C-alpha positions as CSV (number, residue, x, y, z in Angstrom):
1,D,-64.0,124.3,17.8
2,R,-67.0,122.5,18.6
3,R,-69.3,125.3,17.3
4,G,-69.2,124.8,13.6
5,G,-72.0,122.1,13.2
6,Q,-68.9,120.5,11.2
7,H,-69.4,117.6,13.3
8,R,-71.0,114.3,13.4
9,D,-72.4,114.5,16.9
10,M,-75.3,113.0,18.1
11,S,-78.0,113.5,21.0
12,L,-79.8,111.6,22.9
13,T,-82.4,112.7,26.2
14,L,-81.9,110.4,30.0
15,H,-85.7,110.5,30.5
16,T,-85.3,110.0,35.0
17,N,-87.6,110.2,37.4
18,L,-86.3,113.7,38.6
19,G,-86.5,115.0,34.6
20,N,-84.8,115.1,31.5
21,L,-81.2,115.0,30.6
22,K,-80.4,116.3,26.8
23,I,-76.9,115.0,26.2
24,E,-74.7,115.8,22.7
25,V,-72.6,112.3,22.2
26,F,-69.2,113.5,20.4
27,C,-69.0,110.3,18.0
28,E,-66.3,111.6,16.0
29,E,-63.4,112.7,18.6
30,T,-64.2,109.8,20.4
31,P,-65.6,106.9,18.4
32,L,-65.5,104.0,20.5
33,A,-66.7,105.3,24.0
34,A,-69.7,107.0,21.9
35,Y,-70.3,103.7,19.9
36,N,-70.0,101.7,23.0
37,F,-73.1,104.4,24.5
38,M,-75.0,104.9,21.7
39,A,-75.5,100.7,21.4
40,L,-76.3,100.5,24.6
41,C,-78.2,103.0,25.0
42,A,-80.0,101.9,21.8
43,S,-80.4,98.6,22.9
44,G,-82.2,99.5,26.4
45,Y,-79.1,98.7,28.5
46,Y,-79.5,101.9,30.3
47,D,-83.4,101.6,31.2
48,D,-84.1,101.6,35.0
49,C,-80.8,102.2,35.5
50,Q,-80.3,103.4,38.9
51,F,-77.8,106.5,40.0
52,F,-75.5,105.0,42.4
53,R,-73.2,107.4,43.3
54,N,-73.9,111.0,44.3
55,I,-71.0,113.3,45.4
56,K,-72.4,117.2,45.7
57,G,-70.1,119.1,44.2
58,F,-68.3,116.3,42.0
59,I,-70.0,114.1,39.9
60,V,-73.7,111.4,39.6
61,Q,-72.7,108.3,38.3
62,T,-74.7,105.3,36.6
63,G,-74.4,103.0,33.8
64,D,-74.6,99.3,35.7
65,P,-77.5,97.6,35.2
66,S,-76.9,95.6,38.3
67,N,-77.3,98.8,40.8
68,T,-74.2,98.0,42.7
69,G,-71.3,100.1,40.9
70,T,-69.8,96.9,40.6
71,G,-71.0,95.6,37.6
72,G,-71.2,96.1,33.7
73,D,-70.5,95.1,30.4
74,S,-69.0,97.1,26.8
75,V,-70.5,96.2,23.3
76,Y,-67.0,94.7,22.6
77,G,-67.4,92.4,25.1
78,E,-64.5,93.3,27.0
79,Y,-62.3,95.9,28.2
80,F,-62.0,99.4,25.6
81,N,-59.2,101.9,25.3
82,D,-59.1,105.5,26.9
83,E,-59.5,108.3,24.2
84,F,-57.8,111.6,25.8
85,V,-58.7,114.4,22.9
86,E,-56.8,117.7,24.0
87,E,-60.1,119.9,23.1
88,L,-62.2,117.3,25.7
89,K,-61.5,117.9,29.3
90,H,-63.9,117.9,32.4
91,T,-63.8,121.7,32.5
92,K,-68.0,122.9,33.2
93,R,-71.2,121.4,34.9
94,G,-72.6,118.3,32.8
95,I,-69.7,116.7,31.1
96,L,-69.8,113.4,30.1
97,S,-67.3,110.6,30.9
98,M,-66.5,107.1,30.9
99,A,-66.0,105.4,34.3
100,N,-62.9,103.1,34.8
101,K,-61.8,100.7,37.3
102,S,-58.6,103.3,38.1
103,E,-56.8,101.9,35.9
104,P,-55.9,102.8,31.8
105,N,-58.3,101.2,29.4
106,T,-60.8,100.0,31.6
107,N,-64.0,100.9,30.0
108,L,-67.2,99.6,30.4
109,S,-70.7,100.8,30.5
110,Q,-70.7,103.3,33.8
111,F,-70.2,106.6,33.2
112,F,-70.9,109.7,34.9
113,I,-71.6,113.6,34.8
114,T,-69.8,116.5,36.5
115,Y,-71.4,118.5,38.9
116,R,-68.4,121.0,37.7
117,K,-64.9,121.7,36.5
118,H,-62.7,119.1,37.7
119,E,-58.9,119.0,36.0
120,S,-58.0,116.4,38.2
121,L,-60.6,114.0,35.8
122,D,-58.4,115.0,32.9
123,G,-56.3,112.6,30.9
124,K,-57.7,110.1,33.7
125,F,-61.7,109.2,32.3
126,T,-62.4,109.6,28.6
127,V,-65.0,112.9,28.2
128,F,-67.8,111.6,25.4
129,G,-70.2,113.9,25.6
130,H,-71.8,116.8,27.5
131,V,-75.8,118.3,28.9
132,I,-76.9,120.5,27.0
133,D,-80.5,120.6,28.5
134,G,-82.0,120.0,31.3
135,F,-79.7,121.3,33.2
136,D,-82.6,122.0,36.3
137,T,-82.5,118.4,36.3
138,L,-79.0,117.6,37.5
139,D,-79.5,120.2,40.0
140,A,-82.4,117.9,41.7
141,M,-79.8,114.9,41.2
142,E,-77.2,117.1,43.1
143,R,-79.8,118.0,45.5
144,V,-80.4,114.3,46.5
145,E,-79.8,113.4,50.0
146,T,-76.7,110.4,50.3
147,D,-75.6,108.1,52.9
148,T,-71.9,108.5,54.0
149,N,-71.3,106.2,50.7
150,H,-72.3,108.6,48.4
151,V,-75.7,106.4,47.9
152,P,-78.7,108.2,46.9
153,K,-81.2,107.8,49.7
154,K,-83.9,108.5,47.1
155,P,-83.4,106.2,43.7
156,I,-82.2,108.8,40.9
157,T,-83.3,106.3,38.1
158,I,-82.9,106.2,33.8
159,H,-86.4,105.2,33.0
160,R,-85.6,104.9,29.1
161,V,-83.5,106.5,26.7
162,T,-84.5,108.7,23.6
163,I,-82.1,108.7,20.8
164,H,-82.4,111.6,18.4
165,A,-80.0,110.7,16.2
166,N,-78.0,107.0,16.1
167,P,-75.1,106.6,14.1
168,V,-75.0,103.2,15.3
169,A,-78.6,102.2,13.8
170,V,-77.2,100.9,10.6
171,N,-74.5,98.5,12.2
172,D,-75.3,94.7,13.4
173,F,-74.3,94.4,16.5
């Protein structure tokens, strides 16, 4: 049960050109993905990243500073392993997951947020957080028109990230 407050989860805000998304990151349950994401956020890695893939009713994806959907790096300097947790599934709108190369254990920096429940993603992509505020921003993102390759016609950009609690701040990375 994720409501007891016994977890050491962290939160952050993605400040986008369409509004803010406040995210809770599941640090204890998915330490590899959480550390990677929080460290990249803390370093400014995601600043000015565009959401390069936007599929209405499915997902919106970002995390590649080249804004092409083909790049990205992890803080580990290589791919890192998937972390599948029975209690963490793609059960609702606003689930935060690592994107990968459609192969096991190929996580880097790209991530996506779901627009609705998608059980077909379970066991393929690591769920490491969820949106806790800013669903109006997520609604606005979903309304952005795209081309035939699902690239937004109007850029959706992360301007900066505010970390409300940072478990990696005491570590030298």
